[in-house]
N, C-alpha and C positions, 0 to 999 in steps of 0.2 A: 688497580686499573686506571682510576681517575687521575691520580698523581703522576703516574708514568706518562699518560697522554698529555698532561699539562707541561711536562718538562722535555718531551721528546718531539722533535719536528715530524710532522706527518709526511709520508711519502706520496708519490704520484698515485692517482686512481688506477688500479689495475683492472683488467678485464673481469676478474672475479669480483672485485668491488662493484663494478658496474652491474653485473648480473644480479648481485645481492640487493642492490638498490631497487632494481626492477621487481624482484620477488617481494621485498618488504613493502613496496608501494601497493601491492594487492593483498597484503596481509599474510604472505607465505613466509616460512622460515628460511633463513639464509643457508647456503651450502658452503662446504669447506673446500670443494674442488669442482672442476668443470668436466671431469672425465666420467662422472657417474651417469650412465645412460638410463638409469631407472627413474630418475626424477624428471618427469615430463616438463613441468613448468620451468625448470632450470634450463633445459635444452631449448625450449621455445624462447626464453628470455635471452639466451646467448645469441640465437639466430637473429632476434630482433635488434640487439645491440650491433651486431656485425652488419646487418642490413642498413641501419641508419648510418653507421660509420662509413660504409662505402658510398652511400648516397651523399653524405656531407662533403666528401672529398672531391667529388666529380666537378664541382663548380670551380675548383682551383683556388689555392691560397698561396701566400708568399713562401710557405715552407714545403709545398709539394708541386710547385710550378718551376720549370726551368726553360729559359728561352735559348734558342739557337743551339740545342743539344745535338751533337753529331752522332749519326748512325752509320757505321761502316758497311760498305758493300762486301758481301761474301765472295771472295775471288773464285771459289770452287763452284758455287751454285749460281753466282751472278745476280743474287737477290739482296735486298736490304730487309732484314727482319727486326721486329720491334718487340721488346719484352711484353709479357702478358699483363703486367701490372700498370700499363699505360692506358689511361682512359680518354685522353685527348691528344691528338697529333695534328699540329697545324704547321705546314711548311710555309716559309716566308714567300708570299706570292711575288714579291719584288725580285727574288732570286731565281725562281723557277716558273713564274707566270702561270700558276695553276696546273703545272704539268703532273705533279705527283700527289697522290693521296694514299691514305692507309686503308687497306682492306684486310680484315682479319688481323694477322700479325705480320703482314708483308706490305711493302710499299709498291703501289701500282703505278705504272707509267701510262697516263692517259693519252699521251701523244702517240705512242707506239702500241698501245693496248696490250701490254705485257707486264709480267712481274720481273722480267729480265732487265736489269739496269745497265746502261751503256758503260763500257769499260773505263772511259775517261772520267766517269763520275765515281770517285773513290768513296765519297760519303755524302749523305743528305742530312742537312740540319733542319730541325723543326722545334717549335715551341711545344712543350709537352706537359701534361699533368700526370703525376704518378699516384698510384694507390699505395699508401704506406701502411705497414702493420700498426697495431694499436700502440705499442711501446715507442714507436718513432714519431708519433703525432704529439703536438703540444698538449699540455694538461688542460688548457682552457678549451681546446676543441673537444677533447675526450669528455670533459665535464658537460659541455653542451650536448654532445651525443648521448650521454647517459640520461640526462633529463628529458630530452626529446624521445628517446627510446622508451623511457618509463611511461610517458604519456601515451604513446602508441600502444605499448604492451598492455597497459591497464584498460585502455579503450577496447582493444581487441578481445581481451580475456574476460573482462567483467562488464564492459559497456557502461561503466559507472560515470555519470555526469559529474558527480561531486569530485571524484579523483581527477577527472579530465580538467575541470576548472582549476583545481589546485595546482597541477603540474604545468598547465599552459602558461600561467604567469611566471613560474620558474623558468620555463623554456624561453620565454621572451626576454627575461633578465639575463639568462646565460648567453643568448644570442647577441644581445647588445654588448656584453662584455667581450665576447669573441671578436666582434667586428671592431670594437675599440682597440683591442690588442693588435688585430690585423692591420688596422690603419696606421698604428705606430710603427710596426715592423716593416710594412710595405713601403711607406713614405712615398706615394706616387708623385712623380715630378715630370713635367713635360720636357725638361731639358736633359734629365738623366735616365730616362726610360730606355729600354732596349733598342727601340727603333725611333729615329727622328721622323717627324711628320713628312710625308711625301711632298707637301707643298714647299718645303724647304730644300728639296732635292730636285733641281730642274731636270737632271738626267733621268728621273723616274717618269717623266711625262708619257713616253711611249709605253713604258711598262704598265702604266695604268690601263692601257688598252690591250695589254698582253700580246704585243706583236714584236718584241725584241728578242735577241739571242737565239732565234730560231726555235723557241720553245712554245710558241703560241699553239693552242689547241682549238682556236676558233677560226 
């Protein structure tokens, strides 16, 4: 076992791996599958991992954020629908002046107070944050989620101050590494970002007051 692990590259952390880390953190035996409904601790551990996984993605990262993503108008229903795995939907206010917002999974027209979108608008573009499944997220993020979930799980299950202190330091280190990698990948730049600053766009002056293009809702 030891020699094989020494010469073979380890793969990504799977959801099963994460659940077993949570179980071992409270002194429980690991499981070999996640479909066994009889093991209560494993079920709770899996729910905790997925809870933290969802929570961690909602802030938006370089790998689950897309700007100016187009959503087509359904010609039959006259509505614009958004997938359920979108947790943030922000329409560019300089294009529509605050006219559209997401309600449920459909875009709402604040100007006309309806979900029916005008025919001349074939699509609406928005900056969005996607909820991605475990296997589509970066390893560094899944590692952070695992450690954070282990701290939360042990605190909820045992209320152990010793375990809490041990994994809170690990969580801080994992978060620092996650943010370091994110900074390298995102490479924020005032000149190459998705939108130029409005102060450099004189034609945006009236749009800042939301009175142009006939879209004002004020």
